[in-house]
N, C-alpha and C positions, 0 to 999 in steps of 0.2 A: 631716347634710341640710343643703339651701339653703332660706332661707327661702320662695323660691315654691312648693316642696313643700307648706306651709301656708294658702295663699291662693288664689283664684281671682281673678284677673283680669277687668277691663272696662275699657275707654273709657266717659267721660262727658262732654258739653262745659257748661257753665254759661254762662248771659248776665250779663257783668256791667257797669256803667257807670265808664269812667275818662276822665280829661283829659287829652290831647295836653300833654305839659310845652314842646313848641315852638311849637305856633300856637295853646292852651288852648283848644279845638274839644272837645265833651264829646260823646260816642258810645258805643253798647255792641257791646261783644266777645264772640266766643265762646272760652271759655278750657279746655282742654282738660285734664281729670283723669282719673289711670288710678285706681279703685277696687278696690281688696284688700280682701277678706270672706274672713274666717278658714272654711277650709274643715269641714264637721261630725264627721269622724273623722279623726284623726291616719293618716298612711299606714305599713303595717303594717311595712317595713323601717327602721321609726324605735328607736331604743335610749333610754336613762333620760334623758342631757341633752336629747335632741331632746323627750322628753315633759313635761319642763319647760318649755323654749320655747314649747311649743305651748300647753301651759297659761295662760302668760304672753300671749301673742300675742291682738290684738285688733283690731277692723275699723279701716282706715283710706285715707286718699285721698295720692297725689300730684300736685303740679301739673305737668304736662308741658311748659305753655308757658312761656318764662321772655322773652320777649320780644315787642310786637305793633307791626302797622304802621298808623299813625294812618291814616286812612279819607281825611282832606281836605288834609293836606300831602305823605304819604306815606313821612315818614321814621319810623324805627322807633324804641320806644322802650321801658325795662325796666317789667314791671309793678312797681307804685309799692306792693306789696305785700309784706311779710317771711315771711309765711307762704305754706312751701309744702307741709307736711302737716296735714292735718287729721284728727285721731282721729273718728272715728262710733260 
């Protein structure tokens, strides 16, 4: 079974303030995240190994955006945060 069979997915946006490394302008940006919540029941076609993986699974979020565009100078910059997965 694939990991996607254990989770429901939906997209979220969070407002975060970043400083552009080129022009030093501070602005708020919308960063997209993919929230994966554990399903309430295991799919019926699961075997014993899938049951163990499902028992250990927990909700988490994955950041979709890695690059932002500055609103002032229009240059692209990487999100200066190393955190791309967050367990909820």
